[in-house]
MARTIMAR-219141 format. One record per residue (C-alpha): residue number from 1; residue in one letter; x, y, z. Coordinates in pm, whole numbers, plus 50000, padded with zeros to 5 digits. Example, Ala and Ser with C-alpha at 12.3 -4.5 7.8 and 13.67 -1.06 7.14 Angstrom:
- 1 / A / 51230 / 49550 / 50780 $
- 2 / S / 51367 / 49894 / 50714 $
***
This chain:
- 1 / M / 65000 / 62830 / 87369 $
- 2 / M / 64833 / 62607 / 87083 $
- 3 / L / 64882 / 62227 / 87048 $
- 4 / L / 65077 / 62063 / 86737 $
- 5 / S / 65062 / 61733 / 86872 $
- 6 / G / 64978 / 61510 / 87190 $
- 7 / L / 64873 / 61697 / 87523 $
- 8 / P / 64965 / 61985 / 87657 $
- 9 / S / 65246 / 62009 / 87940 $
- 10 / F / 65253 / 62296 / 88097 $
- 11 / D / 65294 / 62134 / 88440 $
- 12 / R / 65642 / 61994 / 88358 $
- 13 / R / 65712 / 62314 / 88221 $
- 14 / A / 65612 / 62521 / 88486 $
- 15 / P / 65966 / 62655 / 88631 $
- 16 / H / 66061 / 62769 / 88269 $
- 17 / Y / 65747 / 62910 / 88117 $
- 18 / E / 65770 / 63252 / 88170 $
- 19 / S / 66101 / 63277 / 88008 $
- 20 / H / 65965 / 63136 / 87691 $
- 21 / A / 65604 / 63301 / 87728 $
- 22 / A / 65686 / 63623 / 87539 $
- 23 / L / 65360 / 63581 / 87306 $
- 24 / Q / 65140 / 63502 / 87623 $
- 25 / R / 65254 / 63821 / 87770 $
- 26 / E / 65168 / 64063 / 87493 $
- 27 / V / 64879 / 63911 / 87463 $
- 28 / A / 64773 / 63965 / 87833 $
- 29 / V / 64883 / 64324 / 87781 $
- 30 / W / 64651 / 64345 / 87498 $
- 31 / L / 64333 / 64171 / 87674 $
- 32 / A / 64388 / 64407 / 87981 $
- 33 / E / 64318 / 64739 / 87761 $
- 34 / W / 63969 / 64588 / 87826 $
- 35 / L / 63980 / 64600 / 88205 $
- 36 / P / 63775 / 64835 / 88398 $
- 37 / E / 63998 / 65046 / 88641 $
- 38 / K / 63849 / 64908 / 88935 $
- 39 / I / 63716 / 64530 / 88923 $
- 40 / A / 63413 / 64431 / 89090 $
- 41 / A / 63443 / 64156 / 89343 $
- 42 / P / 63470 / 63866 / 89391 $
- 43 / A / 63662 / 63809 / 89047 $
- 44 / L / 63722 / 63452 / 88919 $
- 45 / E / 64024 / 63376 / 88672 $
- 46 / L / 64034 / 63038 / 88467 $
- 47 / G / 64353 / 62896 / 88352 $
- 48 / A / 64551 / 63144 / 88504 $
- 49 / G / 64918 / 62958 / 88489 $
- 50 / T / 65183 / 63118 / 88687 $
- 51 / G / 64987 / 63473 / 88655 $
- 52 / L / 65066 / 63681 / 88329 $
- 53 / F / 64746 / 63800 / 88328 $
- 54 / T / 64619 / 63790 / 88694 $
- 55 / R / 64907 / 64086 / 88770 $
- 56 / H / 64676 / 64284 / 88574 $
- 57 / L / 64352 / 64169 / 88761 $
- 58 / A / 64530 / 64180 / 89115 $
- 59 / A / 64630 / 64564 / 89061 $
- 60 / R / 64238 / 64603 / 89028 $
- 61 / T / 64062 / 64449 / 89301 $
- 62 / H / 64095 / 64302 / 89649 $
- 63 / R / 63907 / 63985 / 89593 $
- 64 / L / 64043 / 63780 / 89328 $
- 65 / A / 64054 / 63385 / 89282 $
- 66 / A / 64296 / 63254 / 89057 $
- 67 / C / 64312 / 62874 / 88946 $
- 68 / D / 64497 / 62662 / 88689 $
- 69 / I / 64481 / 62309 / 88657 $
- 70 / A / 64868 / 62251 / 88654 $
- 71 / P / 64984 / 62251 / 89028 $
- 72 / R / 65295 / 62384 / 88957 $
- 73 / M / 65167 / 62668 / 88765 $
- 74 / V / 64942 / 62728 / 89091 $
- 75 / A / 65252 / 62696 / 89308 $
- 76 / I / 65431 / 62972 / 89118 $
- 77 / G / 65167 / 63191 / 89090 $
- 78 / R / 65076 / 63184 / 89459 $
- 79 / A / 65447 / 63266 / 89526 $
- 80 / T / 65419 / 63576 / 89277 $
- 81 / L / 65114 / 63675 / 89395 $
- 82 / P / 65035 / 63577 / 89754 $
- 83 / A / 64730 / 63784 / 89800 $
- 84 / V / 64528 / 63618 / 89553 $
- 85 / A / 64344 / 63311 / 89665 $
- 86 / W / 64500 / 63015 / 89441 $
- 87 / S / 64349 / 62648 / 89369 $
- 88 / V / 64409 / 62397 / 89140 $
- 89 / A / 64083 / 62345 / 88935 $
- 90 / D / 63985 / 62247 / 88577 $
- 91 / A / 63839 / 62543 / 88366 $
- 92 / G / 63571 / 62321 / 88325 $
- 93 / H / 63486 / 62268 / 88683 $
- 94 / P / 63589 / 62601 / 88845 $
- 95 / P / 63565 / 62682 / 89211 $
- 96 / G / 63276 / 62819 / 89415 $
- 97 / P / 63103 / 62958 / 89579 $
- 98 / P / 62874 / 63086 / 89344 $
- 99 / G / 62821 / 63497 / 89275 $
- 100 / Y / 63132 / 63609 / 89134 $
- 101 / Q / 63090 / 63957 / 88992 $
- 102 / S / 63367 / 63960 / 88723 $
- 103 / V / 63516 / 63627 / 88528 $
- 104 / F / 63845 / 63625 / 88315 $
- 105 / S / 64084 / 63419 / 88112 $
- 106 / C / 64352 / 63463 / 87889 $
- 107 / S / 64498 / 63222 / 87619 $
- 108 / L / 64286 / 62994 / 87764 $
- 109 / M / 63973 / 62869 / 87557 $
- 110 / Q / 64140 / 62678 / 87273 $
- 111 / W / 64246 / 62424 / 87505 $
- 112 / V / 63929 / 62328 / 87658 $
- 113 / P / 63778 / 62019 / 87505 $
- 114 / D / 63405 / 62149 / 87572 $
- 115 / P / 63431 / 62511 / 87550 $
- 116 / L / 63014 / 62513 / 87545 $
- 117 / A / 63000 / 62334 / 87887 $
- 118 / A / 63287 / 62559 / 88041 $
- 119 / F / 63084 / 62852 / 87958 $
- 120 / R / 62775 / 62744 / 88106 $
- 121 / A / 62967 / 62649 / 88451 $
- 122 / W / 63126 / 62983 / 88437 $
- 123 / H / 62768 / 63116 / 88389 $
- 124 / R / 62644 / 62904 / 88671 $
- 125 / L / 62928 / 63065 / 88893 $
- 126 / A / 62872 / 63409 / 88789 $
- 127 / A / 62654 / 63652 / 88938 $
- 128 / P / 62340 / 63804 / 88760 $
- 129 / G / 62487 / 64091 / 88537 $
- 130 / A / 62844 / 63956 / 88615 $
- 131 / R / 63117 / 64054 / 88375 $
- 132 / M / 63349 / 63840 / 88147 $
- 133 / V / 63681 / 63971 / 87944 $
- 134 / S / 63853 / 63671 / 87801 $
- 135 / G / 64097 / 63631 / 87524 $
- 136 / W / 64214 / 63304 / 87317 $
- 137 / F / 64355 / 63175 / 86994 $
- 138 / I / 64117 / 63123 / 86737 $
- 139 / Q / 64124 / 63037 / 86349 $
- 140 / G / 64429 / 63213 / 86150 $
- 141 / T / 64684 / 63055 / 86425 $
- 142 / L / 64978 / 62938 / 86269 $
- 143 / D / 64808 / 62927 / 85932 $
- 144 / G / 65167 / 62981 / 85733 $
- 145 / F / 65311 / 62670 / 85939 $
- 146 / Y / 64990 / 62451 / 85875 $
- 147 / A / 64988 / 62525 / 85501 $
- 148 / V / 65331 / 62347 / 85471 $
- 149 / C / 65232 / 62077 / 85713 $
- 150 / P / 64841 / 62017 / 85724 $
- 151 / D / 64897 / 61701 / 85916 $
- 152 / A / 65021 / 61886 / 86208 $
- 153 / V / 64704 / 62099 / 86275 $
- 154 / P / 64565 / 61967 / 86598 $
- 155 / F / 64218 / 62042 / 86569 $
- 156 / R / 63954 / 62225 / 86373 $
- 157 / W / 63992 / 62559 / 86498 $
- 158 / R / 63708 / 62796 / 86557 $
- 159 / T / 63606 / 63118 / 86401 $
- 160 / G / 63564 / 63416 / 86593 $
- 161 / D / 63175 / 63384 / 86483 $
- 162 / E / 63189 / 63045 / 86633 $
- 163 / W / 63300 / 63104 / 86932 $
- 164 / I / 63060 / 63421 / 87018 $
- 165 / E / 62792 / 63192 / 86915 $
- 166 / L / 62901 / 62925 / 87177 $
- 167 / L / 62896 / 63209 / 87412 $
- 168 / H / 62555 / 63323 / 87346 $
- 169 / E / 62458 / 62991 / 87351 $
- 170 / S / 62560 / 62942 / 87707 $
- 171 / G / 62389 / 63236 / 87849 $
- 172 / W / 62645 / 63530 / 87813 $
- 173 / R / 62577 / 63827 / 87578 $
- 174 / T / 62827 / 64013 / 87406 $
- 175 / V / 62928 / 64356 / 87492 $
- 176 / R / 63214 / 64368 / 87256 $
- 177 / S / 63461 / 64157 / 87079 $
- 178 / E / 63794 / 64215 / 86840 $
- 179 / T / 64046 / 63969 / 86654 $
- 180 / G / 64410 / 64056 / 86677 $
- 181 / V / 64675 / 63897 / 86483 $
- 182 / F / 65038 / 63882 / 86663 $
- 183 / T / 65319 / 63809 / 86471 $
- 184 / R / 65672 / 63634 / 86635 $
- 185 / H / 65960 / 63614 / 86450 $
- 186 / H / 66257 / 63353 / 86500 $
- 187 / A / 66561 / 63251 / 86329 $
- 188 / S / 66394 / 62953 / 86200 $
- 189 / A / 66057 / 62746 / 86225 $
- 190 / A / 66296 / 62493 / 86426 $
- 191 / A / 66354 / 62813 / 86714 $
- 192 / M / 65995 / 62862 / 86649 $
- 193 / L / 65901 / 62505 / 86757 $
- 194 / R / 66115 / 62518 / 87051 $
- 195 / E / 65983 / 62836 / 87194 $
- 196 / M / 65614 / 62684 / 87185 $
- 197 / H / 65778 / 62339 / 87294 $
- 198 / N / 65943 / 62516 / 87619 $
- 199 / A / 65621 / 62709 / 87679 $
- 200 / G / 65444 / 62392 / 87749 $
- 201 / T / 65320 / 62292 / 87396 $
- 202 / V / 65503 / 61977 / 87234 $
- 203 / V / 65635 / 61952 / 86862 $
- 204 / P / 65425 / 61730 / 86601 $
- 205 / C / 65584 / 61421 / 86695 $
- 206 / R / 65354 / 61200 / 86523 $
- 207 / L / 65527 / 61318 / 86182 $
- 208 / G / 65837 / 61162 / 86222 $
- 209 / A / 66194 / 61306 / 86221 $
- 210 / G / 66271 / 61336 / 85881 $
- 211 / H / 65943 / 61475 / 85775 $
- 212 / L / 65926 / 61702 / 86048 $
- 213 / R / 66292 / 61839 / 85928 $
- 214 / R / 66175 / 61876 / 85563 $
- 215 / V / 65848 / 62060 / 85658 $
- 216 / L / 66063 / 62290 / 85857 $
- 217 / R / 66293 / 62360 / 85567 $
- 218 / R / 66044 / 62433 / 85334 $
- 219 / Y / 65871 / 62664 / 85600 $
- 220 / D / 66186 / 62830 / 85604 $
- 221 / E / 66252 / 62877 / 85239 $
- 222 / S / 65872 / 63004 / 85161 $
- 223 / N / 65886 / 63235 / 85467 $
- 224 / R / 66241 / 63380 / 85569 $
- 225 / G / 66248 / 63755 / 85565 $
- 226 / H / 66474 / 64020 / 85692 $
- 227 / D / 66361 / 63974 / 86063 $
- 228 / G / 66377 / 63622 / 86005 $
- 229 / V / 66099 / 63372 / 86000 $
- 230 / P / 65755 / 63490 / 86098 $
- 231 / T / 65489 / 63316 / 86251 $
- 232 / T / 65142 / 63455 / 86303 $
- 233 / F / 64873 / 63414 / 86581 $
- 234 / A / 64495 / 63508 / 86545 $
- 235 / C / 64306 / 63598 / 86888 $
- 236 / L / 63996 / 63664 / 86989 $
- 237 / R / 63896 / 63937 / 87291 $
- 238 / V / 63548 / 63946 / 87427 $
- 239 / E / 63386 / 64120 / 87691 $
- 240 / A / 63039 / 63957 / 87751 $
- 241 / V / 62763 / 63985 / 88049 $
- 242 / R / 62579 / 63727 / 88218 $
- 243 / S / 62227 / 63728 / 88144 $
***
């Protein structure tokens, strides 16, 4: 998920993550539309979490390695998908050895402090001609909330074009790319923030309780509809080849 303030707490939230990860599950299904029927092995997934996207990968290949920086997430993934080779590793320092034919990630890259370095690290581990299918959140995510609360913007969100440029700079050649917009509806903005918090992110605590309440009230008043309060998330999916 996206960061509002502070650092993500995926490890601490791991036991309850999947019950609050409806958006991540929806994005995983969307990204899986671009998977081949048979994934070339060996394959590597970065930022696998508890395995929401890993399930789609494991059904298409017999040699899959999956890693995540959160040990509790990895433990849950290993228990759920024991045939996958799980490990605790940062996406910027992926596990070897080199020679992966396929590389994947889902809902990860918006978190990575230095995405160019990460893409280059993946490139070094991938075999010539290896395929990458990856998706992550981009500019346009939470725009409605940030419009009434600009102080909550966690970082400068990159556009899809900026992300594609980083991929090309790191040695990956884009085969296709597409942006999707996902909308979640909640009873209130406070319920939206609770869902995000329970999925591992944190609420914008630096705003102060009183300021936050006023912001949430303004957001509810300006956005409430028949289905509740909508929140939009923009996601980029990319298929690329290692050049």
